[in-house]
C-alpha positions in Angstrom: 98.1 70.3 109.9 95.0 70.5 112.0 94.0 73.9 113.4 92.2 72.8 116.6 90.0 75.9 117.3 86.6 76.2 119.4 85.5 79.6 120.3 82.9 80.1 123.1 80.3 80.5 120.1 81.6 78.3 117.0 83.1 75.0 116.8 85.2 74.7 113.9 86.1 71.3 114.2 82.5 70.1 114.3 81.7 72.5 111.5 84.9 70.5 109.7 83.5 67.1 110.5 80.1 67.6 108.7 81.5 68.5 105.2 83.0 66.5 102.8 86.4 67.3 101.2 84.8 68.4 98.0 82.9 71.0 100.3 85.7 72.0 102.1 87.7 72.8 99.1 85.1 75.1 98.0 85.4 77.6 101.2 88.7 76.8 103.3 92.3 77.9 104.0 95.3 76.3 104.1 98.3 77.5 106.3 101.3 77.5 103.9 105.1 77.3 105.3 106.1 79.4 102.2 109.6 78.5 101.2 112.6 81.1 100.3 112.5 81.7 96.7 109.0 81.9 95.2 106.8 84.9 95.2 103.5 84.7 97.3 101.3 84.7 94.3 103.6 81.8 92.9 102.8 79.8 95.9 99.4 80.4 95.6 99.2 79.6 92.0 101.0 76.3 93.0 98.1 75.5 95.3 95.4 76.6 92.7 96.9 74.5 90.2 97.7 71.2 92.1 94.0 71.3 93.6 92.5 72.0 90.3 90.8 75.3 91.7 89.2 78.0 90.0 90.7 80.6 92.5 92.9 81.0 95.2 94.5 84.2 97.1 97.1 84.6 99.6 96.7 87.0 103.0 99.5 89.3 103.7 102.6 89.0 100.9 106.0 87.9 101.9 108.8 89.0 99.8 110.5 86.2 97.6 113.3 85.6 100.0 111.1 85.9 103.1 109.5 82.3 104.1 107.0 81.4 106.8 103.5 81.4 107.8 101.4 82.4 104.3 97.7 81.7 104.5 96.2 80.6 101.2 92.5 81.0 100.8 90.6 78.3 98.5 87.9 79.3 96.1 85.1 81.3 97.9 87.4 81.6 100.9 89.1 84.2 99.0 86.4 86.8 99.9 87.6 86.5 103.5 91.1 87.9 102.5 90.3 91.3 103.8 89.0 90.4 107.2 91.9 88.2 107.9 94.8 89.7 106.5 95.0 93.3 108.2 96.2 91.7 111.4 99.5 91.7 113.6 102.4 89.9 112.4 105.1 87.9 114.1 108.7 87.3 112.6 112.2 86.0 113.7 115.1 87.3 111.8 119.0 88.1 111.7 120.3 91.4 111.5 124.0 92.4 110.4 125.6 95.4 112.4 128.2 97.1 110.1 129.8 98.4 113.3 130.7 96.9 116.8 128.7 98.4 119.2 127.8 96.8 122.7 124.6 95.0 123.8 123.6 97.9 125.9 124.1 100.5 123.0 122.1 98.3 121.0 119.5 97.7 123.3 119.2 101.6 123.4 118.8 101.9 119.8 115.9 99.0 119.8 114.1 101.3 122.4 113.5 103.9 119.9 111.8 101.6 117.3 109.4 100.4 119.7 105.8 101.8 119.5 104.6 104.0 117.0 107.2 104.5 114.2 107.1 106.4 110.6 108.0 104.1 107.8 108.6 105.3 103.9 108.1 101.8 102.1 110.9 100.8 100.3 111.5 101.7 96.5 110.5 98.1 95.0 107.5 97.7 97.3 103.9 97.7 95.4 102.4 100.1 97.9 102.3 103.9 97.3 105.8 105.2 98.5 104.2 107.7 101.3 105.2 107.9 104.9 102.7 106.2 107.1 102.8 105.4 110.7 102.9 101.8 112.1 103.3 100.0 115.4 106.1 98.1 116.3 104.7 95.9 119.4 107.9 94.1 120.4 111.8 93.8 119.2 113.5 91.4 121.0 117.1 90.1 120.6 117.1 86.3 121.1 120.8 86.0 120.6 123.9 87.8 119.6 127.1 86.1 117.7 129.4 89.2 117.1 127.6 91.5 114.5 124.9 89.1 113.7 121.7 89.5 116.0 118.8 87.1 116.1 115.7 88.8 116.9 111.9 88.5 117.2 109.4 91.2 116.6 105.7 91.4 116.5 104.5 94.4 114.4 101.4 95.8 112.9 100.5 94.4 109.4 102.1 96.5 106.8 105.4 97.3 108.8 108.5 96.4 106.6 111.0 94.6 108.8 113.8 95.0 106.5 113.3 99.0 106.6 113.4 98.9 110.6 116.5 97.0 110.2 117.8 99.8 107.7 116.9 102.3 109.8 118.3 101.2 113.1 121.8 101.0 110.7 121.1 104.7 110.5 121.4 104.9 114.3 124.3 102.5 114.4 126.4 102.9 111.7 125.0 100.6 109.3 122.9 97.4 109.6 120.9 95.0 107.2 118.5 92.2 107.3 120.1 88.9 106.6 117.1 86.6 107.0 113.5 86.7 107.6 110.8 84.1 108.7 107.1 84.8 109.5 106.1 82.9 112.3 102.4 84.3 112.9 99.9 86.1 110.7 97.0 87.2 112.5 95.3 83.8 113.9 97.6 81.6 111.8 100.8 80.4 113.4 103.5 77.7 113.0 103.4 75.0 112.5 102.3 75.3 108.9 102.3 73.3 105.9 105.1 73.0 103.4 104.6 72.5 99.6 106.1 68.8 99.4 103.3 67.8 102.1 100.5 69.4 99.9 101.9 67.7 96.9 101.8 64.4 98.5 98.5 65.1 100.3 96.8 65.8 96.8 98.3 62.3 95.4 97.0 60.5 98.5 93.4 62.3 97.6 93.5 61.4 94.3 94.3 57.8 95.2 91.1 57.6 98.0 92.9 58.5 100.8 91.5 62.2 101.9 92.8 62.2 105.7 96.1 64.0 104.7 94.4 67.0 102.7 91.5 67.2 105.3 93.8 67.7 108.0 95.2 70.6 106.0 92.3 72.4 105.5 90.6 75.1 107.6 87.0 76.0 107.3 86.3 79.3 106.1 84.0 79.5 109.4 87.2 80.5 111.0 86.7 84.3 110.0 84.5 83.7 113.4 87.9 84.1 115.3 88.4 87.6 113.9 84.7 89.0 113.9 82.1 89.3 116.4 79.5 86.5 115.7 75.8 87.4 115.5 73.1 84.5 115.1 70.0 84.9 113.2 66.8 83.1 113.1 67.0 79.7 111.0 63.8 81.2 109.3 65.5 84.3 108.0 68.4 82.2 106.1 66.6 82.1 103.0 66.1 85.9 102.9 69.7 86.6 103.7 70.6 84.2 100.7 68.8 86.5 98.2 70.6 89.6 99.2 68.3 91.0 102.2 70.0 93.0 104.7 69.8 92.2 108.3 66.5 93.3 110.2 66.4 93.6 114.0 63.7 91.0 114.2 66.1 88.6 112.3 68.4 88.7 115.2 68.1 85.6 117.3 69.0 87.5 120.7 68.8 91.5 120.4 72.3 92.8 121.1 74.1 96.3 120.6 76.5 96.5 117.6 78.6 99.3 116.8 77.8 101.4 113.5 80.3 100.3 110.7 81.5 97.0 112.7 82.1 94.0 110.4 80.2 91.0 111.9 80.1 87.1 111.2 76.6 85.9 110.7 75.6 82.4 111.6 72.5 80.4 112.1 73.5 77.6 114.7 76.5 76.3 112.9 75.5 77.3 109.4 77.8 80.6 108.1 75.7 82.8 106.3 78.2 85.7 105.5 80.0 88.8 106.6 78.2 92.0 107.1 78.6 95.7 108.1 76.4 96.9 110.7 74.8 100.2 109.7 71.8 100.7 112.5 69.3 102.6 110.0 66.0 102.2 111.4 65.2 98.4 111.7 68.2 97.4 109.3 70.7 96.2 111.6 73.6 95.5 108.8 74.0 95.0 105.4 75.8 92.1 103.4 79.5 92.3 102.3 79.9 88.7 101.2 77.2 86.0 101.4 77.9 82.1 101.1 75.2 80.7 99.3 
């Protein structure tokens, strides 16, 4: 899949065209269509092994039986995970009601779960079991057949859809989630790439045809879609590669940045790294990840 992205500042496709496939494999992301069954970790490991990489990681864990969009970071792009994964998610699923209720009654119950809600993570989740606030942006019924409800929902990262269905069931007289598919994870959306396509693309790559694999690789510079972009002078790149913070006179254009804001730093089309704004005297920002 080719991700055609062009921001006002960074042309991702232009950057991609200047890199070899070998270079892309060192700093890219594949938007995977995770099947139902394997864990997110197993999918990430499959990608690691088939591409013979030293490291991969995934953004936003999906339960084994949940399918859909699972971004897998390759090699040094793994360092981008924290910047990419804490974003809204969108799902399509089926909820089975345990009691006959009218569409109007169902709609009124759903209204109670729109906005800020309190959730206690499921017993089998890997996170600490403590109540936390999450936001449900939308929860729409797409279709209903008897007690089976096809829904689409957009939620804050870290929201458990299975738990929402269970909590709605407490209002109804019982309900549970039958199926779930993630259609969006932050900036990553369908269509995504299935594991069979990756297997085929890697075989083609080994036989000299790079195109299928290149089409799947999203340059790590895509982080410019989620972080503010700051440009620095070309002559300052070498200093930043050796760990220097960004001083005010490094900036190509003086600009006001918020303290503790995370930024993506470029010199022209060259991605330097991700920085945290400190605004301490002449020091504008300090490095969190430098690509060198």
